[in-house]
N, C-alpha and C positions, 0 to 999 in steps of 0.2 A: 257762827255768824260774825263774832267780833273779828276773827282772823280774816274773813272775807271782806269786811268793811275796811280793815287796814290795807289789804291788798289792793282794793279799789282806789283808795286815796294815794297809795304809793305809785300805782300804775299811772294814774292821771298826772301826778307830779313829774314823773319821768318823761311823759310825752310832752308836757308843757316845757320842761327844760330843754328837750331836744328841739322844740319849735323855735325857741329863742336862740339856740346855738347854730341854727341853719345859716348857710351863706345868704348873701343879699338877694339872690334870685328868688328865694322862697317868699320874701317879704312882699313881692308883687301879688301874692295870693292871700294877703291879709286884708280883711275888710272889717270896717266898724260902722254900725248903723245905730240909729236912735229912734225912739218912738215915745209917744206920750198922749195923755188926755188931760185937757183942762175943762173942768165941768162944774156946774152948780145945780142943786136940786132943792125944790121946795115941796113940802108935804103938808096936806091940809089938816091932818089930825095932830093937834098939839099935845095929845095925851099918849102918844106912842112914837117910838123910833122905827122908821123903816129900816130894815136890815138888808145889807148887801154883802154876800160872802161871809168872811169871818170877822168883819168889822164890828166893834162893840157899841158904836153910836151911829147916828144918822140924822136925816132931816126929820123934823117934827118936834118931839119932846126935848131933844138936846139942842138942835140948831134950827133956827127959823129958815135960813138958807144954808145948806151944807155944801161947802166948796171942796170938801175932802173925800166924799164918798166915791166919786168916779175919777178923781184926779190922780195921775201917776206919771212917772218919768222913768224910761228904761233905756238901756244901752246894751248892744250885743256885739261881741267880738267873734269873728270866724277866722280860723287859721287853717289853711289847706297845707298840711305838712307834706303830703304827696297827693297825686291826682285821686287817690282812693282813701285818703285818711284826712279827717276833718276834726278839728277841736273847736268847740263852741262854748262860750261863756256869756251869761246874761245876768245883769243886775237890774232890779226894779226898786224904785223908791215909791212907797205908797203907805196909806194908813193901815197899821197892823192891828192885831187883836188886843194889844195893850194901849191902843189909842195914841200911838206915837207914829210920826212919819219917819221911817227909817229904811235904809237900803237892805235888801235881802237877795241872796244868790238864788236865782230861779232856774238857771241852767249852768252846768259845768260838766261837759261830757266829751267823750271821744267816740267818733263814728268811723267804722272801718267797712269799706265796701269789699266784701270777699269775692263776689262775682258781680256781673251786671244786674243780677236779680236778687242777690242775698247780701244783707248788711247786718252788722252787729254794732250795738252802741252800749256804752257803760258810763255811769256817772249820774249826775243830777239831770233829769229830763222833765219835760212838761207832761203832766198826767194825761194820757191819751184816751180818756173815756168818752168824750163828747165830740160832736161835729165841729164845734168851735174851739176845741182844746188848744190847737196850735196858735190861735189868735185870742185866747182868753184875756191876756194881759195887753197885747198890742191890738187894741180894739178897732183900729183903722179899717181892717178887712171885714169886720162884722157889720151886719145891717142895723143893729140896735144901738141905743145909747149905752146899754150894758147887757150882758148875756141874761136871758130870761131866768129870773130867780125861781120860778115855779119848778124848774128842773135843776139848774146849776147850783142852787143853794142847798140841794139835797147832798151834794158832794162838793163843797167849796174848795177842796184841796187842789192846788194848781201844779204841784210838782212831786216827783218821787226820786229817791236814790235807788237806781235800778240798773240791771243788766238786761238787755232785750235784743231780739232779732227781728228783722223785717224781711219777708219774702214776697217778691212781686211776680205776677204771672199774667201775660197778655193773652186774651182770648177773643173770640168773635163778638162777645157782648161787652167788652171793655177790659180794663186793667184791674185785676184783683191784687190786693195788698193784705197780707197776713202779718200782724204784729203781735208779739207775745213776750212777756218778761216776768221777772221776779225782783221785788225790792222792798223798801220800807220808807217811812217818813215820820218825822216828829213835827207836828203842825200846831201853832197856837190856837187855842179855843177861847172864844169870847165869853167866858162864863162870869167874869167879874166886872163886866161893863167898863173895861179900860182901867180898872184900879190895879194896885200892886198884886203880884202873885198870880198873874194870868197863867193858867195851866196849859199843858200841851196834850193834844190828842196823839197818842202813839199808835201808829199802824205798822205792824210787823207781819212778815210772811205774806206780803202783797203779791198775789198771782193775778195776772191779767192777760187778756187776749182780745183783739178786735180784728174784724174783717171788713175791708172797704172794697167797693166796686166803683170805679170812675169811668164814665163814658161821656165825653164832651162836657156839656153843662150839668150833667147829672152826677150825683154822688149818693151812695147808699152805705150805711155803716151799722154794724152790729158789735156791741162791746159787752165784756163781762169782766168783773173784778171781784176778788175775794181777799179778805184780810182778817187778821186778828187784832182787834182794837182794844186799847186800854185808855182809861181816862180817870184821873184822880184829882179832886179839888175839895177844899174843906167842907163846903155845904153838902155836897153829895156824900162824902165819907161820913159826915155827922149823921145824915138821915139814915144811911145804911147801918150805922152803929146802933141807932135806936131800934130799927127794925130787927136787927140781929138779937137784941135782948129778948124779944117776944117770939121771933120766928126765924131761927138761923137758916133754915132751908130757903125761905123766901129771900133773905138778905144775900145769900150766896148766889142765888139765881139772878138777882137784880144787879149784882155788882158788875162793873165794867173793867174786867181784867182779862185781856186776851180773849175777848168774845168774838166769835165768828160773824162777819157781816158780808153779805154779797150785794153787788150792784150790777144792774142789767139795764142796758140802753139800746134803743133802736132809733134810727133816724134817716132822713133823706134830704137832699137839697137840689134845687134846680135854679141856676142863675144864667138865664139866656139873654138875648139882646134886649127883649122887652120885659119879660116877667121874672120875678124872683119868688120862689116858693121854698120854704124851709120848715121842717117839722121834726120833733124829737119826742120820745117818751122814755121814761126811766123809772126804776124802782130800787129802793134800798131795803133789804130784808135781812134781819138777823137770823142766825141758825137756830136760835132758841129764844124764848121770851126773856128780855132784859129790861132795864129801866128806860131805855129809849124806844120810842115808837117806830114802827115801820112807816116808810113814806113812798109815795109815787106821785108823778106829775108829768105834764107834757105841754107843748105849745104848738101853734101853727102860725107861721108868718107868711103873708102875701104882700108883695110889693110890685111896683111898676116903674121902669126906668123911663124918664122923660128928659132926654139930654143929660144935664148934670143934676137933675132933681130925681129923687126916689121917694115918693109917698108910700107908706106901708101901714099894715094893720097886723097886730099880733093878738091872738086869744090864747089863754092858758089856764091851767088849774093845778093845784097841789092838794093832796089829801093824805091823811095819816090813818094807820090801822092800829088800834089798841089791842095788841096780841100779848096781853100781860098774864102773869101768874096771879093766883089768889092766895093771900095769906090766911092762916087758920084763925088768927086773932082778929075780931071784927074791926077794932080801931086801926090796926096796922093795915088791914085790907083797904080801909077807907083812905089811908095815907097814900098807899100805892095807887089807888084809883085816882086820887087828886093829882098825883105826880104825872100820871099819863094824860089826864085831862088838861093839865097846864101846858103840855107839849103839843097839843093839837094845832096844826098849821093848815087847816082846810080853808082854801080861798080860791076865788076866781079873779081873773084879771083881763082887761081889755086895754091895749096900748095902741095909740095912734102916733106915728112917727113921720118925720120929714127930714131927709138927708140932702145936703147940697155939697157937691164936690167942687170946692172953691179952686183947687188946683189938683194936679195928679198926686199930691202928697198931703193935702189938707182936706178934711171932711168936717163940715159943720152940721150938727144934729139938733133937732128939737123933738121932744117926745112927751106925750101926756099919757099917764097910766091911770086907769080907773080900777081900783082894788076893792074887792068885796069879800072880807072874811066871813065865813059861815058862823052861825050862832054858836057861842061857847068855844070859840077858836081864837087863837092869837094871830092867825094869819101870818104874813111875812114880817111880823114885828118882833124885835128882840126885847124891848123894854117898854113897859107901860106904867102909868101912874094910877092912882086910886080912882080916877074919873073915867078910865077906859071902860066902855060898855061891852063886856064879854057876851052878854045875852043877845044884844042887838047892835053889832059893831057898825052897821051901815056901810056906805060906799065912800072911800077916801080917794083923793086925787094926788098924784105925784107928777110934778112938772120938772122936766130936765132940759138943760141947754148945755151943749158941750162941743168942744173942738178936738178932733183926733188928728194926729199928724205922724208922719214917718219921715225919716231923713237918711 
C-alpha cells in the first residue's frame, strides 16, 4: 500500500510538471473557477449545538448566530493537457474539525479518457456516494441551504485518495454510468469539540461502486462503499482500557481498529421546467457489533420553479440501531449500553426553503428547519449542556440565510 501511494504522488507530480512545461497553445485550455457560500444560522435550543458534517461547534450552545457553519470559499483549476487528459486541483477554505478556518485540498487528480465511453482517474477525488456528491462543497447547484444532514451526516467525508474508472453506455432508456474504485482517506473527527488533539478517522481499503442512469431531467443512482475504519482518541481508548480489565473479549469487539463498515444508498432526482423532486435513502452498517451504532436515514424534497423563485419543502428522518454485544460483567454491560444510548441520533425534520436566483451565478436562500429528536436521543446535535432534556427534547427551530455563488 505504501509503495502504491508513493507511485500515485510521483505520477501526479510528473503530469503537473508536464502541464507547466507545455507550449503556449496548451495554456488556452487552462481554466480557473471559484465558488463559495456566505451564510448565517440561528438555532432555538441554547442547550445544544446543531451539527453539520464534521464541524465541532454550531449555532445554539456555542454561537447565538453562527456565521461559520455554512460559509466556505473554494477555487478549482483545470488543465487540459491533451483533449483526453485533464488535471484538476481544488482547494476549499471552511471550518474544520479542530474549529479552525483553514484551506484543505479537496481534489488533486488526473483524468484520462481511454475511449469515448471509458475513463480512468487517479488522485484525490470527491467521494461519489450521494446524489449531491459532485456539488457537496460547491452548494450553488443544490436546492437546499445545506445538504440534508439526516443522510449526509451519516457519511460526512467529502473526498478520497483513490484510483477509479468510469464506463458509460447509451441505451433506449438513457445513459448508464458505472463508476468503481479503490482508495483510502484520513479525515478529522470532531471528538474533542475543537480542542487540541483532534483525532483522525482512518479509512483504509475503501472499495466503492455506483451506478447512475440519466434520462433528460431524471437521474437514478445506486451506491455501495465498504471500508476498514480505525479511530483512536484518549476518551475512547480510556473507556476501552477499563472494559478490558473486566471483559477482554468485549473490549476487543468494541474497539475501532480496522473494523469493516458498509454504506448503501439509493436515490433519484427530477428537475424539470416546473417541478423539482429529489429523494435519497442510505444506511451505514458495521460488519460486526462495534462501539458505534448503525444508522440509516432519508429525505424527500419537492420544489416548484416560479421564474427566479423556487419554494420547496423537505421532510426527512434519521435513526440508529443498537446492535451491540453484551459484556459478562453487569457493570461493564451497563457502561456499554450507556455508550450506545448516548449515540442515538433518532430524529425527524421538516424544512421549508425559498431560493431566489439573483443572477445566473448568485443564489440567495432562506430556510427554516423544524427538528424533532426522539425521546432519549441526541438528534443531530453534537454537544449539549446539563440542561438538555434527553427524555423530552421537544421541537427545535433552525433558521438559515445564505448566498451561494460561482465565478
